[in-house]
C-alpha positions as CSV (number, residue, x, y, z in Angstrom):
1,X,107.0,97.1,-88.6
2,X,105.7,100.0,-86.0
3,X,107.0,100.0,-82.3
4,X,104.1,98.7,-80.6
5,X,105.3,95.6,-82.6
6,X,108.7,95.4,-81.1
7,X,109.1,92.2,-78.5
8,X,109.6,94.1,-75.3
9,X,106.8,91.9,-73.2
10,X,108.5,88.9,-71.1
11,X,107.3,86.0,-71.7
12,X,109.2,83.5,-69.8
13,X,112.2,83.3,-67.8
14,X,114.8,80.3,-68.7
15,X,116.7,79.4,-65.3
16,X,119.4,76.8,-64.8
17,X,122.7,77.9,-65.6
18,X,125.3,79.0,-62.4
19,X,126.4,82.0,-62.7
20,X,127.0,84.4,-66.2
21,X,125.3,83.2,-69.6
22,X,127.3,84.4,-72.4
23,X,125.2,83.9,-75.4
24,X,121.7,82.7,-76.4
25,X,120.9,81.6,-79.9
26,X,117.9,80.5,-81.7
27,X,117.9,77.6,-84.1
28,X,117.4,78.4,-87.5
29,X,113.5,77.9,-87.2
30,X,113.4,79.7,-83.9
31,X,111.3,76.7,-82.3
32,X,114.5,76.1,-80.2
33,X,117.0,78.2,-78.3
34,X,120.6,77.0,-77.1
35,X,122.7,79.2,-74.4
36,X,126.0,78.9,-73.1
37,X,127.4,80.1,-69.9
38,X,130.4,80.6,-67.6
39,X,129.8,77.4,-66.0
40,X,131.0,75.6,-68.7
41,X,127.5,74.2,-69.8
42,X,125.7,74.7,-73.1
43,X,121.5,74.2,-72.4
44,X,118.8,73.6,-75.1
45,X,115.5,75.1,-74.2
46,X,111.8,75.5,-75.9
47,X,111.4,79.2,-75.0
48,X,108.2,79.6,-76.3
49,X,107.0,76.9,-73.3
50,X,110.0,77.8,-71.1
51,X,111.3,74.3,-70.8
52,X,114.9,72.9,-70.3
53,X,115.2,70.1,-72.8
54,X,119.1,69.0,-72.3
55,X,122.4,70.4,-70.9
56,X,125.7,69.6,-72.7
57,X,129.1,69.2,-70.8
58,X,132.3,68.6,-72.0
59,X,134.3,72.2,-71.5
60,X,136.9,72.8,-69.4
61,X,136.0,76.5,-69.2
62,X,133.6,78.6,-69.9
63,X,131.3,78.6,-73.4
64,X,131.6,81.6,-75.0
65,X,129.6,80.8,-77.9
66,X,127.2,78.1,-79.8
67,X,125.5,77.5,-83.2
68,X,123.2,74.8,-84.5
69,X,123.0,73.1,-87.8
70,X,119.9,74.0,-90.4
71,X,118.4,70.7,-89.5
72,X,119.1,70.9,-85.9
73,X,120.9,67.4,-85.9
74,X,124.5,68.9,-84.4
75,X,125.8,72.0,-82.8
76,X,129.2,73.7,-82.3
77,X,130.4,75.5,-79.1
78,X,133.6,77.3,-78.5
79,X,135.2,79.0,-75.2
80,X,138.2,79.3,-72.9
81,X,139.7,76.1,-73.4
82,X,140.7,76.9,-76.3
83,X,139.0,74.1,-78.5
84,X,136.0,73.7,-80.7
85,X,133.8,70.8,-79.9
86,X,131.3,69.2,-82.5
87,X,128.0,67.3,-80.9
88,X,125.8,65.5,-81.3
89,X,122.1,67.0,-80.3
90,X,120.2,64.2,-79.9
91,X,122.7,61.9,-77.6
92,X,124.7,65.4,-76.5
93,X,127.9,63.1,-77.4
94,X,130.9,65.1,-78.8
95,X,131.5,63.9,-81.9
96,X,135.1,65.9,-82.3
97,X,137.5,68.1,-80.6
98,X,139.0,70.5,-83.0
99,X,142.3,71.9,-81.2
100,X,144.8,74.7,-82.5
101,X,143.9,78.0,-81.2
102,X,146.9,79.3,-79.4
103,X,144.5,81.1,-77.3
104,X,140.8,81.4,-75.7
105,X,138.1,81.0,-79.0
106,X,135.5,83.9,-79.0
107,X,133.0,82.6,-81.5
108,X,131.7,79.6,-83.7
109,X,129.5,79.4,-87.2
110,X,128.6,76.8,-89.0
111,X,128.8,77.5,-93.2
112,X,125.6,77.0,-95.1
113,X,126.2,73.2,-95.8
114,X,127.1,72.4,-91.9
115,X,130.2,70.7,-93.3
116,X,132.8,73.5,-91.8
117,X,132.7,75.6,-88.6
118,X,134.8,78.5,-88.7
119,X,136.4,79.7,-85.5
120,X,137.5,83.2,-84.2
121,X,140.3,83.4,-82.0
122,X,141.9,85.4,-79.2
123,X,145.1,84.2,-81.4
124,X,144.4,86.7,-84.3
125,X,143.3,84.0,-86.3
126,X,140.1,82.7,-87.9
127,X,140.2,79.1,-88.5
128,X,138.0,76.5,-90.5
129,X,137.6,73.3,-89.6
130,X,136.4,70.1,-91.8
131,X,133.3,68.5,-89.9
132,X,133.3,65.3,-92.3
133,X,137.2,64.5,-92.1
134,X,138.7,62.8,-89.3
135,X,141.9,65.6,-89.6
136,X,142.6,67.8,-86.4
137,X,144.1,70.4,-88.8
138,X,142.2,73.6,-89.8
139,X,141.8,73.5,-93.4
140,X,142.2,77.2,-93.6
141,X,143.8,79.6,-91.2
142,X,143.3,83.4,-91.7
143,X,145.8,85.4,-89.4
144,X,145.6,88.7,-91.0
145,X,144.3,90.5,-88.0
146,X,146.6,92.1,-85.6
147,X,144.5,91.6,-82.6
148,X,141.5,89.4,-80.6
149,X,138.9,88.1,-83.5
150,X,135.5,88.5,-81.8
151,X,133.1,87.2,-84.1
152,X,132.4,85.7,-87.1
153,X,129.6,85.8,-90.2
154,X,129.6,83.7,-93.1
155,X,127.8,84.0,-96.4
156,X,127.9,81.5,-99.3
157,X,131.5,82.0,-100.2
158,X,133.1,84.6,-97.5
159,X,133.9,84.3,-94.2
160,X,133.7,88.0,-92.0
161,X,135.3,88.5,-89.0
162,X,135.5,91.2,-86.3
163,X,138.2,92.0,-84.2
164,X,139.6,94.4,-81.5
165,X,141.7,95.7,-84.0
166,X,138.9,98.3,-85.0
167,X,138.7,96.1,-88.6
168,X,135.8,94.0,-90.1
169,X,137.5,91.8,-92.6
170,X,135.9,90.1,-95.6
171,X,137.8,86.8,-97.2
172,X,136.2,85.9,-100.5
173,X,137.1,82.1,-100.4
174,X,136.6,82.0,-104.3
175,X,138.4,84.9,-105.4
176,X,141.1,84.5,-102.9
177,X,140.2,88.3,-101.7
178,X,140.4,90.2,-98.7
179,X,138.7,93.4,-98.2
180,X,138.9,95.1,-94.5
181,X,136.9,98.1,-93.3
182,X,138.8,99.9,-90.7
183,X,136.1,101.1,-88.0
184,X,138.5,102.8,-85.9
185,X,137.4,101.3,-82.5
186,X,137.2,97.6,-81.2
187,X,134.8,95.4,-82.4
188,X,133.5,92.7,-80.3
189,X,130.6,91.3,-82.4
190,X,129.3,91.9,-86.4
191,X,125.8,90.5,-87.5
192,X,124.4,90.7,-91.2
193,X,121.0,92.1,-92.5
194,X,118.8,89.7,-93.2
195,X,119.1,90.7,-97.3
196,X,122.9,90.1,-96.6
197,X,123.8,93.7,-97.7
198,X,124.7,95.1,-94.8
199,X,126.8,94.4,-91.5
200,X,126.2,95.8,-88.2
201,X,129.1,95.9,-86.1
202,X,129.0,96.6,-82.4
203,X,131.9,98.7,-81.0
204,X,133.6,99.3,-77.3
205,X,132.9,102.7,-77.9
206,X,129.4,102.1,-77.3
207,X,128.1,102.3,-80.5
208,X,126.7,100.4,-83.2
209,X,128.2,100.7,-86.9
210,X,125.9,99.7,-90.1
211,X,128.2,99.2,-92.8
212,X,127.6,98.9,-96.5
213,X,129.0,95.5,-97.5
214,X,129.6,96.3,-101.2
215,X,131.4,99.7,-100.5
216,X,132.4,99.7,-97.1
217,X,130.6,103.0,-96.5
218,X,129.3,103.9,-92.9
219,X,125.3,103.8,-93.3
220,X,124.4,104.7,-90.0
221,X,125.5,104.8,-86.0
222,X,123.5,104.0,-83.1
223,X,123.8,105.3,-79.6
224,X,122.7,105.1,-76.1
225,X,123.5,102.2,-74.5
226,X,126.7,101.4,-72.6
227,X,129.0,99.0,-74.3
228,X,133.0,100.0,-73.2
229,X,134.3,96.6,-71.8
230,X,131.9,93.2,-72.1
231,X,131.1,91.9,-75.6
232,X,127.6,92.3,-76.4
233,X,126.0,91.1,-79.3
234,X,123.6,93.0,-81.9
235,X,121.3,91.8,-84.6
236,X,119.1,93.3,-87.2
237,X,115.2,92.2,-86.5
238,X,113.6,89.8,-89.0
239,X,112.0,92.8,-91.1
240,X,115.1,94.8,-91.0
241,X,113.4,97.6,-89.8
242,X,115.2,98.0,-86.5
243,X,118.1,97.3,-84.9
244,X,118.8,95.8,-81.7
245,X,121.6,95.2,-78.9
246,X,122.0,94.7,-75.2
247,X,123.6,97.2,-72.5
248,X,125.8,97.2,-69.8
249,X,123.4,98.5,-67.7
250,X,120.7,96.0,-67.9
251,X,118.8,97.4,-70.7
252,X,117.8,96.1,-74.1
253,X,117.6,99.0,-77.1
254,X,115.6,99.1,-80.4
255,X,116.7,101.7,-83.1
256,X,114.8,102.6,-85.8
257,X,117.3,101.1,-88.4
258,X,117.3,103.9,-91.1
259,X,117.1,107.3,-88.8
260,X,119.1,105.6,-86.1
261,X,116.5,106.9,-83.3
262,X,116.1,104.7,-80.2
263,X,112.6,103.1,-81.0
264,X,112.3,102.1,-77.3
265,X,114.5,100.6,-74.7
266,X,113.3,99.1,-71.5
267,X,115.1,97.2,-68.2
268,X,115.4,93.5,-69.4
269,X,118.1,92.5,-66.9
270,X,119.6,92.8,-63.3
271,X,123.0,93.3,-64.9
272,X,124.7,93.3,-68.4
273,X,122.3,91.8,-71.6
274,X,125.0,89.7,-73.0
275,X,123.2,88.2,-76.1
276,X,120.0,89.1,-77.7
277,X,118.6,86.6,-80.5
278,X,115.6,87.4,-82.6
279,X,113.1,85.1,-83.9
280,X,113.7,84.3,-87.9
281,X,110.1,84.9,-88.5
282,X,108.1,86.0,-85.6
283,X,108.2,89.1,-83.4
284,X,109.9,87.3,-80.5
285,X,113.9,87.7,-78.8
286,X,115.7,86.0,-76.7
287,X,118.3,88.0,-74.5
288,X,120.8,86.5,-71.9
289,X,122.5,88.0,-69.2
290,X,125.7,87.7,-66.3
291,X,122.8,87.6,-63.8
292,X,122.4,84.4,-65.2
293,X,119.2,84.2,-67.0
294,X,117.4,84.1,-70.4
295,X,114.8,85.7,-71.3
296,X,111.8,85.6,-73.8
297,X,110.4,88.7,-75.1
298,X,107.0,88.9,-77.2
299,X,104.9,91.4,-78.3
């Protein structure tokens, strides 16, 4: 994909949140997106038509992360009230509440079969919850981190967490084995490449780091943006050709994956860019910001 094809033209602005938007996520086919905000709400949008579809309210504090199942029927969310909510998308009703974290919850993800939710907590733990059972107890607790766990990724057999203690830890559920990669800087977001071979980690020294999953080798570092005090999302584009992430000064950056040069950057928001989510198939991206807006970008 050439630099000219990167999505940097503003196509829509989604307004409705009161206050900062902390996360914005495309669903699995990219037709819809979800946002989570400081105003304790989750919102469902059609980003391509700029339409707000539904608002989900139940959290008692800010909502920090949200994830939707591959069939778009259920969603999970987490935040400052220490709880993980499991929702029915169509009715907007909370099916289950999972309690057990001793602090705020920073990230949530469904597994591939949408049967388990894994949450990343301020209490230095990852917890797995069974959506199908009626037990409120976690089915697994991973507490080998030494500081807040900020972000979680899942593969078919692994749970991967990124922590302020500077590590990205991979837990192989089949083997019962843990592998820890120490990046030496607080990690506030992790995401995977589409081929599953690499992990991109956003660190609080204003650097994104690309790690080889099999060897733990540091493959590349991406710089130019500012990330010192906020949790900022990062991701790899759907072709695995570019890396993208937000900056605390309102810019969005695209880097060449291989040589780490800045392919393009542009002023996207009037305040911190908290979240970027790349469309699974098209040259399209959404971003969210402390300025209260979600923006849709197309090439």
